[in-house]
N, C-alpha and C positions, 0 to 999 in steps of 0.2 A: 415350470414351462414358462418360458419367456413370454412377455406381453404382447410383442409384435406376433410371435407365432400364434397365439391364442385369437388376436383380432384377424390375423390372415385365415383362420380355421372359420371364424365367425363371418367375415366376408365372403368366402367361399361357399358356406351354408346358405348365406343371405341371397348368393347368385343363383342357387337352385329354387329360390322361391319357396323354402319351406317343404318341398314334396319329399314324400317317402320315395325310397329307393324301387320299392314296387311300381309308384306311379311313374317314375323316371323311365323304367325299363318298359313300361305300358306304352308310353308316350313314343320313346323311342323306335318299339316295334311298330307302331302305328305309322312314324314316320317313313320309316323303310319300305312299308306298304304303300306309301304314297297317299296315305289317308289324310296327312297333314303336309301342308306343303312347308319346305324349308324356307324361312325368310332370309332375304339379303340384308347385311348389315345396313345401318343408315348412313347418309352419306357424310355425317359429321364423324362419328367413330363407334364402333360396337359397344355395347353394354358392359362387356366383360372389361374393357380398358376403363371405361369408367369408373367400375367398381374397384379395380386398383389404384385408381388415381385419388378417387375418393379416400381410400384407406389410407393413402401416402399422405395427403393433404392435410387430414385430421390430426396428423402426428405432429404438425408444425405449429409453432406459436402464434398468437393473435396478435396483429397489428391494428389498433383501434382508428386512428386517426391518419387516414390515407393521405390527404392534402399536406399535413404536416409533415409526412415522411417525404411527400415529393418536394417540399421545400429544403428539407436537410441535405437531401440526396444532392439537390442542385448545387449546394456549397461544400460537401464533402468531397472524399475522394471516391472515384469510381469503381474503386477494388471490391469493398467487400458487403457494403451494407444492402446492395439489392441482388446479392447471390441468392439463387434458390435454396442454397443450403441453411440461409440464414433466417431472417424473421418474416417471411411473406405470409399473409392471412390466406394461406390456401384454402382453408375451411371456408372461407367468405363466398368463394366462386361457386355459382349454384349449379352444381354438377347435375343433380338431379333434374331441377327446373329446365336446364339446357338440353338434358338427354329427351324429356318429356316433349318439349316444344318442338325439337328438330324432328322427333318421330311423326309429330302431328304435320309438320311442313311437308315432310316426305311420304306422309300416308301410310308410316310403319306402324305396326301395333306395338304397344308400351307393355304387354303381357310378358311378364319376364320368363314365366313358365315355357314359352315358345322357345326360347333360345338357350334353355338351361343346358343340355347334353354338348351343345357345340361350346359353348362359353367355357365350361370345364375343361375341355380338352385344349382350347386355345390358352386357355390359363398354364395348363401344365406346360404347352409348347412355348410360352414365355419363358417359364422358371428354366426350362432344358437349354435355352438358348443363352442362358446367363453361365452355364457351367460348361467346360471343355467337353467336346463332342467325344462320345465314347465310340471308340473302333468297332466296327461290326465285325462278324465273323464273315470270312468271304461266302459268297454263294453264286451257284451256277445262274441264279435269276437276277442277279444285281450286277450290271455291266462294271467293268474297272474304269470308273470315272475320275479316279485321283492319281496322282503323283505318288511315287513311292515314299512310304512312311519316313523312311530313314533319311531320305533327302529333303524331305519337306518339313521336319520337324526345326522349331516348335511350333509351327502351323500344323492344323490337324483338318482332315478332309472326311467328309462322310459320302460314300459313294452312292448310297441310297437316295439322301435329300439332296446331294449336291450342293451343300454347305460348308463353307472354307471359313474356320476360326483361327484368326491369327491374335487372339488376345494375350497370348504368352510371349510374343517376339519382345526381344530386349532391346531394339532401337529400329526406326525408321529406316535405316540405312539396311539392316539386315532383312526387313520385309520387302524392299524393292529389290535387293538381290535374290532373294529366292524366287519371285516373280519372274526375273529375268534370266534366271539360270536352270531353274527346274522344268523338267519337260511335264507337259499337261496332256491328258490323252485327249480331252475335249478342250473347246475354247470358251464355253459358255457356263457358267454356274448359277444356280439359284440365289446365293446369297452368300456375301462376303462380312463377316463380323470382327469387330475388335473392340473389346469392352474392358472397362478398367485396366487400361494400359498405362502405367506412370512410368514413362521412361525418363530419363537423366536430363536435365538442363542443359544440352550440349549443342553445338552447332549443327544444324539440320535434323534436330531430333523434335521440332515443334512445327515443322513444315511438311505438307504433303506437296511431295514435287510432280513434276509432269510425267505422265506416262508410267505411274506407280505400279499398276498391274501388268506392265508388259503387254502381251497380246491377249491377256484373260479378259472377259467381259462377264458382268453381273447383272442380274434382274433387280437385286435389292442389295444396296449398301448400309451396313450399320457401324457408325463409328461413335461410341459413346463412353462417357465418362474418362476422357484422355485429356492431356495437355497440349494438343494440336491447337496452334495459334493461326494459322493461314493455310489455305488450300488455293494451291497454283490453278491457273485457267485450264490446263489439261490434264490435271491429276487423275480424271476417271476416263482419260482417252482410251478408245477401244469399247466403250459399253453405249456409245451413242445411239445404237439401234436396239438395244435390249433393255437398258436401265427403267425400270418403272417407279422406284421409290430410292429418295435418298433420305436416310435418317440419321442427323447429327444431333444428339440430345446429350445435355449435360457436359459440354465442352467448355469450362467457364472461361477459357483464355481465347478461344476463337473470335477472332476481330474480323477475318476477312473471307468471303466464299464468293466464287466467281459466277455470280448471278447472270452475267451477260454470256456466259457459256451455255446456259441452259437451252437456248433456242435451238441448239445441236442436238438435243436428246430427244428424239421423235417419239419416244413412248413413256416419257416421264409422266406420272399421274400424282405423285405426291412427294413433297419436299418439306422436310421438318429440319428446322435449325431451333432449336429449343434449349434453354438454360446456358446460352452463350454470351458473348459480349458484342454482338453486332450492334452498330451505332446509326447506321441509316440503311434504308433501301433503295437502290438504284430502279431504272426502269427494266421491268422483265421483258424482254422481247418476246413475239409470239411463240409460246411453247405450246403445241398443237393438243394435246391432250392432258395439260396440267389442270387437275380438279382441286387438289387441297394443297394450300401453302400455310404452313404453321411457324409462326416466328415469335411465338410467345416466349415471355421470360428472358428478353435480351436487354440490351440499355439502348434500345432505338429513340432518336430522338428527332430524326427526319425522314421523310418519306418523299421521292422524288415525285412531281406532277406526272400524272397518267402512268403510275408504276406498274398497275394491275390491268390497264385498259386493253391490252392486246391477248389477254389470256380468254379466250374463247370459251372455255369449257370449265371456267373456275366453279367451284361451288362452296368452298369454305375458305375463308381468309380470316386467319386467327393472328392478331398482334397485340393480345392481351400482355398484363404484366410487363411494361416497358416504361419509357420515359417521355412519351409524346405530351407536349403542352398545348399544341395547335393543330387543328385539322385545317389544313391550307386549301384554298380553291384548288379544285381538279385531282386533289390527293386521292380519291376513292372514286375516280370514274371506271365503272364497271361495266364488262361487255355484255353479262348476263343479268337478267332481273332476279334470277333466284339464289343469289349468293348470300351465305351466312356470313356476317361480319362481326366480329369478336374485338372491340377495343377496350374490354374492361381492366380496370387495375393498372391504368395509366395516370397521368397529370394532367390530363386535357381540362383546360380552362376556358377555351374558345373554338368556336366552329365557323368556319368562314363560309359564306354564300358560294353556293356551287361546289361544295367540297363533295357532293356526291353527283353522280349522272342523273340523266332522266331515267336509265335504268336503274330503279333503286333497289337496295339490298332486301332480300326477302326476310331478314331477321338481322338487328341489329343491337348488339349490346354495348353500351356506353357507362355501364354501371362502375362504382368504385372510382369516380374520378372527380374533378374540381369545377365542375359546371354549376354558375350560379344561377344561370338561365338557359331556357330552350326555345330559340328562336321559332316563331310559327313558320318563317319563310323557308326554314330547312328542314323542319320536321313533318309539316302538313303534306308536301308532296310525298314522302316517305309513306305516311299512314293512308293517305290516298291511293297509293299504288297497291299497298297491302289489300285495302279495302276492295278496290275495283277488280283486282285479280284473285279473290277470294282466298288468299294466302292465310295459313295458320301462322304465320310469323308475328313477330312484335318487336317494340322497341323497348328495353331495358335500361331505364336511368335510374335504377336504385342507388343509394348511398353516394349522391352529390348534394351538396349545399346549396341546395336551390331557393330562390326567392319567390315569395309567394305570387307578387305583382307580376313576375316573368313568366308564371305559367298560368295566367288568369284564362287564356285563350283554350287551352288544354282542358282545365277544370271545368269549364263550361261546355265542353262538348262531349257528350256522354258515348257518342260512336268511337271517337277516337280514344276515349280512356280504355275502352275495351281491347285495344292494341298496344296499351302502354302500362309498364310496370315502373311504379314509384313508391320510394319510401313516404310516409305520411309527413309531409312538410309542415303540419299543423295549422293549415288556412282554413280560413271560412269564408265563403262567397256567397 
């Protein structure tokens, strides 16, 4: 048995909390009888996702001197040494600590057994989404929601789940032609998938062009592990009133995304652009229901002032594993006091006054950066906000080259220390 397969089995068993099958069945029966309430997932990410990510990250090589890597990276080519596939210290990102603290912030239980059956089902769903959809036998109970198979190939459509999988297309031209020539019985589908699509480097083969899907709209769009370099302003036109999630993960050449167009997507809740090559973040105009923004593992060096100030319902902002060096004034002005902000694994060596708004984040992770000091004028308002509002959040500043004299104010305040995570700097006061 391969090592990865064995590890995956162990992770799955661990996700069950070690329960026996009879115990799981008993608990599931009780849940169906409404004896046990079904928990909603936390606002960061549900536990099974963290389990999978923890498993994946621990397979990556360790990188011990993060700040040295920042210096080397600034001098070297932008191409390979910051890729997700190379030498990130993924294991050092405290997945379990993050889950525990976020569950405390949101009032969710951290008892794994409570979510066991649902987590296993979702893990299987994730695996199934990676594979070509299997055509289902026609049934009188399932309406004909799909175009004819012979006309729509190599794309596949599942009439029951209303998922369209175009991972097997041979070119983006072919993809666009299919959506403009094939007749669709309905106009809105639940999900579009294009995963592990490695098309040739030819003209118009790395660009998602305007009106890509013709008159078809989606609730979720997933484009993963492709060679796409740019997405035009109106690539997702037609989904303005339906799209709830955009997931663009591990597209290493993706350098441009039309952030300014997101204002038109009135139902968008989650925006994920991870493992790509974005270098800057512009101002995101008011996207009325946007709750999660995940921009981790890019090449971001610049964030525009007030970039997130108009996102009234923002709950999670993850810009970890990038190349930020300075957090400028007004960079993280936030409209909500309960935002969870992750800036871990950057190259941050300074934070300017008024970088944060008066509505401070409920959680701030600046671990694994290059900060030599923590300015009292910057961090004490954040801590005061957490204390005064009874948040269960924290500031994580572990793995920074801190100087003892520059954190004296913090070390002498026991209340503040309850809300601060620090590596032992070896100071004696």
